All heavy atoms as a GROMACS GRO file, in nm:
protein
  527
    1MET      N    1  -0.720   2.949   7.413
    1MET     CA    2  -0.832   3.048   7.409
    1MET      C    3  -0.891   3.033   7.277
    1MET      O    4  -1.022   3.050   7.262
    1MET     CB    5  -0.776   3.181   7.440
    1MET     CG    6  -0.894   3.282   7.473
    1MET     SD    7  -0.979   3.220   7.609
    1MET     CE    8  -0.974   3.375   7.711
    2ALA      N    9  -0.825   3.026   7.162
    2ALA     CA   10  -0.887   3.012   7.025
    2ALA      C   11  -0.973   2.893   7.026
    2ALA      O   12  -1.067   2.889   6.952
    2ALA     CB   13  -0.776   3.008   6.920
    3GLU      N   14  -0.928   2.788   7.086
    3GLU     CA   15  -1.005   2.656   7.080
    3GLU      C   16  -1.142   2.672   7.147
    3GLU      O   17  -1.243   2.631   7.100
    3GLU     CB   18  -0.932   2.552   7.143
    3GLU     CG   19  -0.992   2.414   7.139
    3GLU     CD   20  -0.905   2.299   7.184
    3GLU    OE1   21  -0.792   2.300   7.157
    3GLU    OE2   22  -0.960   2.219   7.264
    4LEU      N   23  -1.147   2.740   7.257
    4LEU     CA   24  -1.268   2.781   7.327
    4LEU      C   25  -1.360   2.863   7.239
    4LEU      O   26  -1.486   2.838   7.235
    4LEU     CB   27  -1.246   2.848   7.461
    4LEU     CG   28  -1.370   2.888   7.539
    4LEU    CD1   29  -1.467   2.773   7.572
    4LEU    CD2   30  -1.327   2.966   7.665
    5ALA      N   31  -1.298   2.968   7.173
    5ALA     CA   32  -1.384   3.048   7.086
    5ALA      C   33  -1.443   2.959   6.970
    5ALA      O   34  -1.564   2.990   6.936
    5ALA     CB   35  -1.300   3.161   7.034
    6HIS      N   36  -1.371   2.874   6.919
    6HIS     CA   37  -1.417   2.778   6.817
    6HIS      C   38  -1.534   2.697   6.864
    6HIS      O   39  -1.636   2.682   6.794
    6HIS     CB   40  -1.306   2.706   6.753
    6HIS     CG   41  -1.346   2.606   6.653
    6HIS    ND1   42  -1.381   2.645   6.529
    6HIS    CD2   43  -1.354   2.465   6.647
    6HIS    CE1   44  -1.423   2.539   6.448
    6HIS    NE2   45  -1.408   2.433   6.528
    7VAL      N   46  -1.525   2.635   6.977
    7VAL     CA   47  -1.629   2.557   7.035
    7VAL      C   48  -1.749   2.646   7.066
    7VAL      O   49  -1.866   2.595   7.025
    7VAL     CB   50  -1.577   2.487   7.170
    7VAL    CG1   51  -1.698   2.424   7.246
    7VAL    CG2   52  -1.472   2.384   7.142
    8LEU      N   53  -1.733   2.760   7.112
    8LEU     CA   54  -1.854   2.844   7.137
    8LEU      C   55  -1.924   2.887   7.012
    8LEU      O   56  -2.047   2.892   7.010
    8LEU     CB   57  -1.809   2.971   7.218
    8LEU     CG   58  -1.770   2.950   7.356
    8LEU    CD1   59  -1.706   3.077   7.423
    8LEU    CD2   60  -1.880   2.891   7.437
    9LYS      N   61  -1.847   2.907   6.902
    9LYS     CA   62  -1.905   2.943   6.766
    9LYS      C   63  -1.976   2.819   6.720
    9LYS      O   64  -2.096   2.834   6.675
    9LYS     CB   65  -1.798   2.966   6.669
    9LYS     CG   66  -1.845   2.998   6.532
    9LYS     CD   67  -1.735   3.022   6.432
    9LYS     CE   68  -1.788   3.030   6.292
    9LYS     NZ   69  -1.872   2.929   6.248
   10LEU      N   70  -1.927   2.690   6.737
   10LEU     CA   71  -2.007   2.572   6.689
   10LEU      C   72  -2.129   2.561   6.775
   10LEU      O   73  -2.229   2.521   6.722
   10LEU     CB   74  -1.914   2.452   6.717
   10LEU     CG   75  -1.791   2.443   6.617
   10LEU    CD1   76  -1.714   2.320   6.654
   10LEU    CD2   77  -1.837   2.435   6.468
   11VAL      N   78  -2.125   2.594   6.901
   11VAL     CA   79  -2.253   2.576   6.987
   11VAL      C   80  -2.353   2.683   6.938
   11VAL      O   81  -2.466   2.648   6.921
   11VAL     CB   82  -2.216   2.593   7.141
   11VAL    CG1   83  -2.338   2.600   7.222
   11VAL    CG2   84  -2.126   2.474   7.192
   12ARG      N   85  -2.309   2.798   6.912
   12ARG     CA   86  -2.397   2.908   6.865
   12ARG      C   87  -2.457   2.874   6.730
   12ARG      O   88  -2.575   2.894   6.717
   12ARG     CB   89  -2.320   3.042   6.857
   12ARG     CG   90  -2.404   3.155   6.815
   12ARG     CD   91  -2.331   3.283   6.779
   12ARG     NE   92  -2.252   3.239   6.650
   12ARG     CZ   93  -2.160   3.317   6.592
   12ARG    NH1   94  -2.115   3.424   6.662
   12ARG    NH2   95  -2.110   3.274   6.482
   13ASP      N   96  -2.373   2.834   6.644
   13ASP     CA   97  -2.429   2.787   6.511
   13ASP      C   98  -2.521   2.677   6.528
   13ASP      O   99  -2.619   2.672   6.453
   13ASP     CB  100  -2.310   2.756   6.417
   13ASP     CG  101  -2.240   2.879   6.372
   13ASP    OD1  102  -2.282   2.992   6.394
   13ASP    OD2  103  -2.125   2.864   6.318
   14GLY      N  104  -2.495   2.579   6.607
   14GLY     CA  105  -2.588   2.466   6.624
   14GLY      C  106  -2.720   2.511   6.683
   14GLY      O  107  -2.827   2.467   6.641
   15ALA      N  108  -2.720   2.594   6.779
   15ALA     CA  109  -2.842   2.644   6.846
   15ALA      C  110  -2.917   2.722   6.741
   15ALA      O  111  -3.048   2.712   6.738
   15ALA     CB  112  -2.810   2.730   6.962
   16ARG      N  113  -2.858   2.801   6.654
   16ARG     CA  114  -2.926   2.880   6.557
   16ARG      C  115  -2.994   2.782   6.453
   16ARG      O  116  -3.100   2.804   6.420
   16ARG     CB  117  -2.830   2.980   6.483
   16ARG     CG  118  -2.799   3.098   6.568
   16ARG     CD  119  -2.715   3.190   6.491
   16ARG     NE  120  -2.699   3.315   6.573
   16ARG     CZ  121  -2.617   3.415   6.544
   16ARG    NH1  122  -2.541   3.412   6.425
   16ARG    NH2  123  -2.600   3.511   6.615
   17LEU      N  124  -2.925   2.679   6.413
   17LEU     CA  125  -2.981   2.580   6.321
   17LEU      C  126  -3.105   2.506   6.377
   17LEU      O  127  -3.197   2.480   6.307
   17LEU     CB  128  -2.870   2.482   6.285
   17LEU     CG  129  -2.776   2.534   6.183
   17LEU    CD1  130  -2.666   2.424   6.160
   17LEU    CD2  131  -2.830   2.564   6.044
   18MET      N  132  -3.104   2.487   6.519
   18MET     CA  133  -3.215   2.423   6.580
   18MET      C  134  -3.342   2.511   6.573
   18MET      O  135  -3.444   2.457   6.566
   18MET     CB  136  -3.182   2.393   6.721
   18MET     CG  137  -3.090   2.275   6.745
   18MET     SD  138  -3.090   2.224   6.921
   18MET     CE  139  -2.916   2.283   6.956
   19VAL      N  140  -3.325   2.639   6.566
   19VAL     CA  141  -3.447   2.723   6.553
   19VAL      C  142  -3.463   2.776   6.410
   19VAL      O  143  -3.542   2.864   6.393
   19VAL     CB  144  -3.445   2.846   6.658
   19VAL    CG1  145  -3.446   2.796   6.798
   19VAL    CG2  146  -3.312   2.927   6.640
   20GLY      N  147  -3.386   2.720   6.317
   20GLY     CA  148  -3.407   2.764   6.183
   20GLY      C  149  -3.330   2.879   6.119
   20GLY      O  150  -3.365   2.928   6.025
   21VAL      N  151  -3.239   2.922   6.195
   21VAL     CA  152  -3.145   3.033   6.144
   21VAL      C  153  -3.023   2.982   6.085
   21VAL      O  154  -2.947   2.914   6.139
   21VAL     CB  155  -3.120   3.131   6.252
   21VAL    CG1  156  -3.030   3.248   6.211
   21VAL    CG2  157  -3.247   3.183   6.322
   22GLN      N  158  -2.999   3.024   5.955
   22GLN     CA  159  -2.882   2.978   5.887
   22GLN      C  160  -2.755   3.055   5.940
   22GLN      O  161  -2.765   3.158   6.001
   22GLN     CB  162  -2.901   2.997   5.738
   22GLN     CG  163  -3.015   2.922   5.684
   22GLN     CD  164  -3.041   2.967   5.535
   22GLN    OE1  165  -3.023   3.087   5.502
   22GLN    NE2  166  -3.107   2.885   5.455
   23SER      N  167  -2.645   3.009   5.903
   23SER     CA  168  -2.520   3.056   5.942
   23SER      C  169  -2.486   3.183   5.862
   23SER      O  170  -2.493   3.181   5.736
   23SER     CB  171  -2.398   2.964   5.920
   23SER     OG  172  -2.279   3.023   5.926
   24TYR      N  173  -2.452   3.297   5.925
   24TYR     CA  174  -2.411   3.414   5.857
   24TYR      C  175  -2.294   3.396   5.772
   24TYR      O  176  -2.285   3.449   5.665
   24TYR     CB  177  -2.391   3.524   5.960
   24TYR     CG  178  -2.358   3.661   5.888
   24TYR    CD1  179  -2.444   3.724   5.816
   24TYR    CD2  180  -2.232   3.716   5.921
   24TYR    CE1  181  -2.414   3.855   5.754
   24TYR    CE2  182  -2.198   3.846   5.864
   24TYR     CZ  183  -2.291   3.905   5.786
   24TYR     OH  184  -2.258   4.028   5.724
   25GLU      N  185  -2.194   3.313   5.829
   25GLU     CA  186  -2.071   3.290   5.752
   25GLU      C  187  -2.102   3.214   5.637
   25GLU      O  188  -2.041   3.246   5.518
   25GLU     CB  189  -1.974   3.205   5.848
   25GLU     CG  190  -1.912   3.287   5.960
   25GLU     CD  191  -2.007   3.306   6.082
   25GLU    OE1  192  -2.098   3.228   6.094
   25GLU    OE2  193  -1.981   3.395   6.156
   26ALA      N  194  -2.198   3.120   5.634
   26ALA     CA  195  -2.235   3.042   5.512
   26ALA      C  196  -2.300   3.143   5.408
   26ALA      O  197  -2.271   3.126   5.290
   26ALA     CB  198  -2.328   2.933   5.537
   27TYR      N  199  -2.370   3.225   5.463
   27TYR     CA  200  -2.438   3.332   5.382
   27TYR      C  201  -2.335   3.425   5.310
   27TYR      O  202  -2.327   3.444   5.182
   27TYR     CB  203  -2.529   3.427   5.453
   27TYR     CG  204  -2.564   3.558   5.395
   27TYR    CD1  205  -2.647   3.567   5.281
   27TYR    CD2  206  -2.511   3.676   5.436
   27TYR    CE1  207  -2.688   3.681   5.226
   27TYR    CE2  208  -2.543   3.791   5.382
   27TYR     CZ  209  -2.625   3.795   5.268
   27TYR     OH  210  -2.654   3.925   5.211
   28LEU      N  211  -2.233   3.460   5.378
   28LEU     CA  212  -2.118   3.541   5.326
   28LEU      C  213  -2.054   3.470   5.216
   28LEU      O  214  -2.009   3.526   5.109
   28LEU     CB  215  -2.036   3.598   5.433
   28LEU     CG  216  -2.081   3.697   5.517
   28LEU    CD1  217  -1.982   3.724   5.632
   28LEU    CD2  218  -2.124   3.820   5.446
   29THR      N  219  -2.022   3.346   5.245
   29THR     CA  220  -1.948   3.256   5.153
   29THR      C  221  -2.027   3.240   5.026
   29THR      O  222  -1.973   3.252   4.907
   29THR     CB  223  -1.926   3.111   5.209
   29THR    OG1  224  -1.841   3.134   5.336
   29THR    CG2  225  -1.849   3.026   5.114
   30HIS      N  226  -2.158   3.220   5.036
   30HIS     CA  227  -2.247   3.218   4.915
   30HIS      C  228  -2.244   3.343   4.842
   30HIS      O  229  -2.240   3.346   4.717
   30HIS     CB  230  -2.386   3.187   4.958
   30HIS     CG  231  -2.487   3.203   4.847
   30HIS    ND1  232  -2.513   3.093   4.755
   30HIS    CD2  233  -2.574   3.297   4.817
   30HIS    CE1  234  -2.596   3.136   4.674
   30HIS    NE2  235  -2.647   3.264   4.700
   31MET      N  236  -2.257   3.457   4.907
   31MET     CA  237  -2.258   3.587   4.841
   31MET      C  238  -2.127   3.607   4.767
   31MET      O  239  -2.125   3.662   4.650
   31MET     CB  240  -2.278   3.708   4.943
   31MET     CG  241  -2.433   3.701   5.000
   31MET     SD  242  -2.553   3.736   4.879
   31MET     CE  243  -2.521   3.906   4.830
   32ARG      N  244  -2.020   3.582   4.823
   32ARG     CA  245  -1.890   3.597   4.765
   32ARG      C  246  -1.881   3.515   4.635
   32ARG      O  247  -1.823   3.557   4.528
   32ARG     CB  248  -1.767   3.571   4.859
   32ARG     CG  249  -1.746   3.675   4.946
   32ARG     CD  250  -1.610   3.673   5.019
   32ARG     NE  251  -1.599   3.578   5.141
   32ARG     CZ  252  -1.656   3.595   5.251
   32ARG    NH1  253  -1.717   3.673   5.286
   32ARG    NH2  254  -1.623   3.508   5.356
   33ALA      N  255  -1.921   3.388   4.634
   33ALA     CA  256  -1.918   3.297   4.529
   33ALA      C  257  -2.017   3.317   4.422
   33ALA      O  258  -1.976   3.306   4.299
   33ALA     CB  259  -1.932   3.150   4.582
   34HIS      N  260  -2.134   3.356   4.450
   34HIS     CA  261  -2.242   3.369   4.348
   34HIS      C  262  -2.288   3.514   4.323
   34HIS      O  263  -2.346   3.532   4.219
   34HIS     CB  264  -2.357   3.290   4.393
   34HIS     CG  265  -2.334   3.149   4.409
   34HIS    ND1  266  -2.320   3.061   4.300
   34HIS    CD2  267  -2.304   3.068   4.520
   34HIS    CE1  268  -2.292   2.939   4.346
   34HIS    NE2  269  -2.281   2.944   4.481
   35HIS      N  270  -2.268   3.610   4.410
   35HIS     CA  271  -2.308   3.746   4.386
   35HIS      C  272  -2.190   3.851   4.426
   35HIS      O  273  -2.218   3.940   4.520
   35HIS     CB  274  -2.429   3.774   4.466
   35HIS     CG  275  -2.536   3.670   4.454
   35HIS    ND1  276  -2.609   3.664   4.338
   35HIS    CD2  277  -2.573   3.562   4.524
   35HIS    CE1  278  -2.707   3.555   4.360
   35HIS    NE2  279  -2.676   3.501   4.468
   36PRO      N  280  -2.076   3.836   4.367
   36PRO     CA  281  -1.969   3.927   4.413
   36PRO      C  282  -1.984   4.066   4.389
   36PRO      O  283  -1.933   4.150   4.462
   36PRO     CB  284  -1.861   3.875   4.328
   36PRO     CG  285  -1.906   3.811   4.214
   36PRO     CD  286  -2.035   3.750   4.268
   37ASP      N  287  -2.080   4.097   4.300
   37ASP     CA  288  -2.118   4.240   4.276
   37ASP      C  289  -2.218   4.306   4.368
   37ASP      O  290  -2.240   4.424   4.359
   37ASP     CB  291  -2.170   4.254   4.129
   37ASP     CG  292  -2.290   4.159   4.095
   37ASP    OD1  293  -2.291   4.048   4.162
   37ASP    OD2  294  -2.397   4.208   4.040
   38ARG      N  295  -2.278   4.221   4.456
   38ARG     CA  296  -2.373   4.281   4.550
   38ARG      C  297  -2.323   4.283   4.691
   38ARG      O  298  -2.242   4.208   4.728
   38ARG     CB  299  -2.497   4.182   4.547
   38ARG     CG  300  -2.577   4.175   4.425
   38ARG     CD  301  -2.692   4.073   4.419
   38ARG     NE  302  -2.778   4.097   4.528
   38ARG     CZ  303  -2.868   4.002   4.563
   38ARG    NH1  304  -2.882   3.900   4.490
   38ARG    NH2  305  -2.931   4.028   4.669
   39GLU      N  306  -2.371   4.389   4.751
   39GLU     CA  307  -2.327   4.421   4.899
   39GLU      C  308  -2.404   4.322   4.989
   39GLU      O  309  -2.531   4.324   4.976
   39GLU     CB  310  -2.358   4.557   4.938
   39GLU     CG  311  -2.319   4.599   5.066
   39GLU     CD  312  -2.161   4.622   5.081
   39GLU    OE1  313  -2.094   4.653   4.977
   39GLU    OE2  314  -2.106   4.608   5.180
   40PRO      N  315  -2.337   4.235   5.060
   40PRO     CA  316  -2.410   4.149   5.151
   40PRO      C  317  -2.474   4.226   5.272
   40PRO      O  318  -2.427   4.331   5.309
   40PRO     CB  319  -2.300   4.051   5.206
   40PRO     CG  320  -2.175   4.126   5.194
   40PRO     CD  321  -2.191   4.228   5.077
   41MET      N  322  -2.578   4.162   5.320
   41MET     CA  323  -2.645   4.226   5.440
   41MET      C  324  -2.554   4.218   5.559
   41MET      O  325  -2.452   4.128   5.576
   41MET     CB  326  -2.764   4.142   5.479
   41MET     CG  327  -2.878   4.144   5.381
   41MET     SD  328  -3.020   4.060   5.444
   41MET     CE  329  -2.986   3.887   5.368
   42THR      N  330  -2.565   4.301   5.656
   42THR     CA  331  -2.492   4.310   5.782
   42THR      C  332  -2.544   4.170   5.864
   42THR      O  333  -2.646   4.125   5.828
   42THR     CB  334  -2.511   4.434   5.864
   42THR    OG1  335  -2.648   4.440   5.912
   42THR    CG2  336  -2.471   4.555   5.793
   43GLU      N  337  -2.475   4.143   5.966
   43GLU     CA  338  -2.516   4.038   6.048
   43GLU      C  339  -2.661   4.057   6.112
   43GLU      O  340  -2.743   3.968   6.112
   43GLU     CB  341  -2.416   3.999   6.152
   43GLU     CG  342  -2.435   3.868   6.222
   43GLU     CD  343  -2.329   3.815   6.304
   43GLU    OE1  344  -2.229   3.887   6.317
   43GLU    OE2  345  -2.352   3.693   6.354
   44VAL      N  346  -2.682   4.177   6.150
   44VAL     CA  347  -2.816   4.216   6.203
   44VAL      C  348  -2.928   4.211   6.103
   44VAL      O  349  -3.025   4.149   6.123
   44VAL     CB  350  -2.812   4.354   6.270
   44VAL    CG1  351  -2.950   4.391   6.317
   44VAL    CG2  352  -2.714   4.346   6.396
   45GLU      N  353  -2.893   4.256   5.990
   45GLU     CA  354  -2.985   4.258   5.871
   45GLU      C  355  -3.033   4.108   5.834
   45GLU      O  356  -3.135   4.065   5.811
   45GLU     CB  357  -2.948   4.336   5.751
   45GLU     CG  358  -2.936   4.479   5.774
   45GLU     CD  359  -2.854   4.553   5.659
   45GLU    OE1  360  -2.763   4.488   5.598
   45GLU    OE2  361  -2.889   4.676   5.639
   46PHE      N  362  -2.910   4.032   5.839
   46PHE     CA  363  -2.931   3.883   5.802
   46PHE      C  364  -3.026   3.811   5.896
   46PHE      O  365  -3.119   3.752   5.863
   46PHE     CB  366  -2.799   3.828   5.794
   46PHE     CG  367  -2.808   3.677   5.769
   46PHE    CD1  368  -2.822   3.619   5.652
   46PHE    CD2  369  -2.793   3.583   5.867
   46PHE    CE1  370  -2.837   3.477   5.624
   46PHE    CE2  371  -2.793   3.446   5.860
   46PHE     CZ  372  -2.819   3.393   5.740
   47PHE      N  373  -2.998   3.839   6.027
   47PHE     CA  374  -3.082   3.781   6.131
   47PHE      C  375  -3.225   3.826   6.115
   47PHE      O  376  -3.317   3.740   6.123
   47PHE     CB  377  -3.019   3.805   6.272
   47PHE     CG  378  -3.098   3.753   6.373
   47PHE    CD1  379  -3.082   3.615   6.408
   47PHE    CD2  380  -3.187   3.824   6.459
   47PHE    CE1  381  -3.160   3.557   6.513
   47PHE    CE2  382  -3.256   3.768   6.569
   47PHE     CZ  383  -3.243   3.633   6.590
   48GLU      N  384  -3.252   3.946   6.097
   48GLU     CA  385  -3.385   4.014   6.100
   48GLU      C  386  -3.454   3.941   5.963
   48GLU      O  387  -3.577   3.909   5.982
   48GLU     CB  388  -3.385   4.151   6.094
   48GLU     CG  389  -3.341   4.216   6.224
   48GLU     CD  390  -3.324   4.374   6.217
   48GLU    OE1  391  -3.328   4.424   6.094
   48GLU    OE2  392  -3.306   4.432   6.321
   49ASN      N  393  -3.379   3.938   5.862
   49ASN     CA  394  -3.433   3.885   5.736
   49ASN      C  395  -3.480   3.735   5.757
   49ASN      O  396  -3.579   3.694   5.709
   49ASN     CB  397  -3.336   3.891   5.624
   49ASN     CG  398  -3.373   3.833   5.502
   49ASN    OD1  399  -3.361   3.709   5.478
   49ASN    ND2  400  -3.428   3.912   5.400
   50ARG      N  401  -3.391   3.656   5.819
   50ARG     CA  402  -3.428   3.514   5.842
   50ARG      C  403  -3.547   3.508   5.938
   50ARG      O  404  -3.626   3.417   5.927
   50ARG     CB  405  -3.299   3.439   5.906
   50ARG     CG  406  -3.187   3.432   5.811
   50ARG     CD  407  -3.207   3.350   5.677
   50ARG     NE  408  -3.282   3.434   5.578
   50ARG     CZ  409  -3.378   3.380   5.501
   50ARG    NH1  410  -3.412   3.260   5.500
   50ARG    NH2  411  -3.436   3.464   5.411
   51MET      N  412  -3.551   3.585   6.036
   51MET     CA  413  -3.668   3.586   6.133
   51MET      C  414  -3.801   3.612   6.069
   51MET      O  415  -3.906   3.550   6.074
   51MET     CB  416  -3.645   3.677   6.258
   51MET     CG  417  -3.547   3.624   6.347
   51MET     SD  418  -3.582   3.470   6.438
   51MET     CE  419  -3.487   3.356   6.334
   52LYS      N  420  -3.795   3.721   5.984
   52LYS     CA  421  -3.914   3.759   5.905
   52LYS      C  422  -3.948   3.647   5.803
   52LYS      O  423  -4.076   3.621   5.786
   52LYS     CB  424  -3.890   3.887   5.832
   52LYS     CG  425  -3.899   4.015   5.922
   52LYS     CD  426  -3.872   4.140   5.842
   52LYS     CE  427  -3.873   4.257   5.923
   52LYS     NZ  428  -3.829   4.380   5.865
   53ALA      N  429  -3.854   3.580   5.735
   53ALA     CA  430  -3.887   3.470   5.647
   53ALA      C  431  -3.949   3.356   5.716
   53ALA      O  432  -4.034   3.290   5.658
   53ALA     CB  433  -3.749   3.426   5.585
   54GLN      N  434  -3.905   3.331   5.836
   54GLN     CA  435  -3.952   3.217   5.908
   54GLN      C  436  -4.085   3.239   5.980
   54GLN      O  437  -4.167   3.151   5.975
   54GLN     CB  438  -3.843   3.172   6.020
   54GLN     CG  439  -3.895   3.038   6.085
   54GLN     CD  440  -3.784   2.978   6.163
   54GLN    OE1  441  -3.665   3.020   6.152
   54GLN    NE2  442  -3.809   2.879   6.234
   55TYR      N  443  -4.100   3.351   6.041
   55TYR     CA  444  -4.215   3.383   6.126
   55TYR      C  445  -4.314   3.493   6.053
   55TYR      O  446  -4.418   3.512   6.109
   55TYR     CB  447  -4.177   3.422   6.269
   55TYR     CG  448  -4.096   3.316   6.328
   55TYR    CD1  449  -3.965   3.348   6.366
   55TYR    CD2  450  -4.154   3.198   6.373
   55TYR    CE1  451  -3.893   3.240   6.434
   55TYR    CE2  452  -4.082   3.104   6.430
   55TYR     CZ  453  -3.953   3.124   6.469
   55TYR     OH  454  -3.869   3.026   6.533
   56GLY      N  455  -4.274   3.561   5.960
   56GLY     CA  456  -4.356   3.669   5.906
   56GLY      C  457  -4.339   3.790   5.990
   56GLY      O  458  -4.270   3.793   6.090
   57GLU      N  459  -4.422   3.893   5.949
   57GLU     CA  460  -4.417   4.012   6.035
   57GLU      C  461  -4.526   4.023   6.132
   57GLU      O  462  -4.644   4.000   6.086
   57GLU     CB  463  -4.416   4.139   5.945
   57GLU     CG  464  -4.276   4.146   5.850
   57GLU     CD  465  -4.268   4.281   5.791
   57GLU    OE1  466  -4.300   4.388   5.852
   57GLU    OE2  467  -4.247   4.278   5.664
   58ALA      N  468  -4.507   4.053   6.264
   58ALA     CA  469  -4.612   4.054   6.352
   58ALA      C  470  -4.712   4.152   6.312
   58ALA      O  471  -4.687   4.259   6.264
   58ALA     CB  472  -4.545   4.101   6.496
   59GLY      N  473  -4.838   4.104   6.334
   59GLY     CA  474  -4.955   4.192   6.303
   59GLY      C  475  -4.995   4.194   6.153
   59GLY      O  476  -5.088   4.254   6.109
   60LYS      N  477  -4.923   4.103   6.061
   60LYS     CA  478  -4.962   4.100   5.930
   60LYS      C  479  -4.988   3.956   5.894
   60LYS      O  480  -4.956   3.902   5.790
   60LYS     CB  481  -4.855   4.145   5.846
   60LYS     CG  482  -4.819   4.297   5.861
   60LYS     CD  483  -4.722   4.353   5.762
   60LYS     CE  484  -4.705   4.495   5.784
   60LYS     NZ  485  -4.604   4.547   5.697
   61GLY      N  486  -5.067   3.887   5.987
   61GLY     CA  487  -5.095   3.746   5.964
   61GLY      C  488  -4.980   3.652   5.992
   61GLY      O  489  -4.994   3.527   5.975
   62GLY      N  490  -4.871   3.701   6.043
   62GLY     CA  491  -4.757   3.610   6.068
   62GLY      C  492  -4.762   3.571   6.225
   62GLY      O  493  -4.859   3.581   6.290
   63PHE      N  494  -4.639   3.537   6.266
   63PHE     CA  495  -4.630   3.499   6.412
   63PHE      C  496  -4.652   3.613   6.503
   63PHE      O  497  -4.604   3.728   6.477
   63PHE     CB  498  -4.482   3.444   6.432
   63PHE     CG  499  -4.451   3.427   6.574
   63PHE    CD1  500  -4.489   3.297   6.634
   63PHE    CD2  501  -4.375   3.516   6.644
   63PHE    CE1  502  -4.462   3.280   6.766
   63PHE    CE2  503  -4.346   3.492   6.780
   63PHE     CZ  504  -4.382   3.366   6.834
   64ARG      N  505  -4.731   3.595   6.601
   64ARG     CA  506  -4.751   3.694   6.711
   64ARG      C  507  -4.743   3.628   6.840
   64ARG      O  508  -4.803   3.515   6.867
   64ARG     CB  509  -4.890   3.765   6.692
   64ARG     CG  510  -4.887   3.859   6.576
   64ARG     CD  511  -5.006   3.944   6.567
   64ARG     NE  512  -5.131   3.857   6.569
   64ARG     CZ  513  -5.253   3.898   6.572
   64ARG    NH1  514  -5.280   4.020   6.581
   64ARG    NH2  515  -5.348   3.817   6.552
   65CYS      N  516  -4.683   3.690   6.938
   65CYS     CA  517  -4.683   3.636   7.075
   65CYS      C  518  -4.810   3.637   7.145
   65CYS      O  519  -4.849   3.537   7.203
   65CYS     CB  520  -4.570   3.713   7.152
   65CYS     SG  521  -4.554   3.678   7.318
   66CYS      N  522  -4.880   3.745   7.138
   66CYS     CA  523  -5.004   3.764   7.219
   66CYS      C  524  -5.125   3.786   7.124
   66CYS      O  525  -5.114   3.858   7.033
   66CYS     CB  526  -4.993   3.870   7.320
   66CYS     SG  527  -4.853   3.845   7.431
   0.00000   0.00000   0.00000
């Protein structure tokens, strides 16, 4: 079961990299190593931050669907 979970994590991380989203685990490792005094973003905050960085905020000259 642990092996399946590991494979699914690799697939998820690979899919995220294909659309330009970095690994949350890599972010946490970086924060621990370089900014131990700062509170890291939650996984949801990290994902939202990466989406805004990549596509901008809708309605403000960034990516818009319609």
